[in-house]
N, C-alpha and C positions, 0 to 999 in steps of 0.2 A: 447118486445111482446112475443118472443120465451121463455124468462126466466119466464114471467108471466104464460105462459101455463104450463111449467114444474113445477113451484111452485104450481099451481093449482091441477095438477096430483099427486104431492107429498103429498099435504094436503089431497086429497081424500084417497090416500093409508094409510096415517096415521091415518085418521078417521075411515077407515075400519079395520085397525089392532087394533085400540083401542077398537072398538066395539066388535071384536072377542075376544080380551083378557078380556073384561068384562063379555061377555057370558061364556067364559071358567072358569072364576073365580066363577061366580054363580053356574056353573054345579059342580065344585070342592066342593063349600060349601054345596050344596044339597047332593052330594054324601058322604061327611064326616058326615052330619047330619044323613042321612040314616044309614051309618055304626055304628055311635054311638047308635042310636035306636035299631039296631039289637043286638049289643053287650049288651046293658042294658036287652033286652029281653032274651038273651042267659043266661047271668049270673043270672037272676031271675028264670030261669027253673030249673028243676031237674038235667038234666046232667051238666049244668053250675055250680049249687051249688056243686055238687059231685066233679067236676073238681077243683073248688076253694078250697074246703075243703082238697082234696088230696094234691094240691100243697102246701097249708098251713102246713099240716102235714110233708110233705117232706122237706120243708124249715126249719122247726124247727129241724129236724133230720139230717141237712146237716153235722154236725160234727161227727156223728155216724160213727164208722169204717166200719160197714156192708153196709151202704149207700154209703160211699166213695169207697168200693171195687165194688159194683154193678155199680156205675158211671164210674169207670176206665175201667171195663170190657166192658160196652156198648160203651164207647168212643174208646176203641181199636178196637172193631168189626167194628165200623162205619169208622174208619181210614182205616183198612184193606180192606174194601169194596170198598173204592174209589181209593186205590192204586193198 
């Protein structure tokens, strides 16, 4: 009798936790979808296109010695700031 009551309580807890997990999963999926929509909207906007173009240009110039020098100088400043 007591074992049956404990099992019923445990089943109720498991069902409640499963429901909460399902709701959290749905919320995460909705937030992910919203983030992807916002990202697509940003990339299609003027600032997003400018940022994408600039990043592409810098990526192509990554072997240029001047770009390497600027990257190392910025990196050293960033390290000094946190030390």
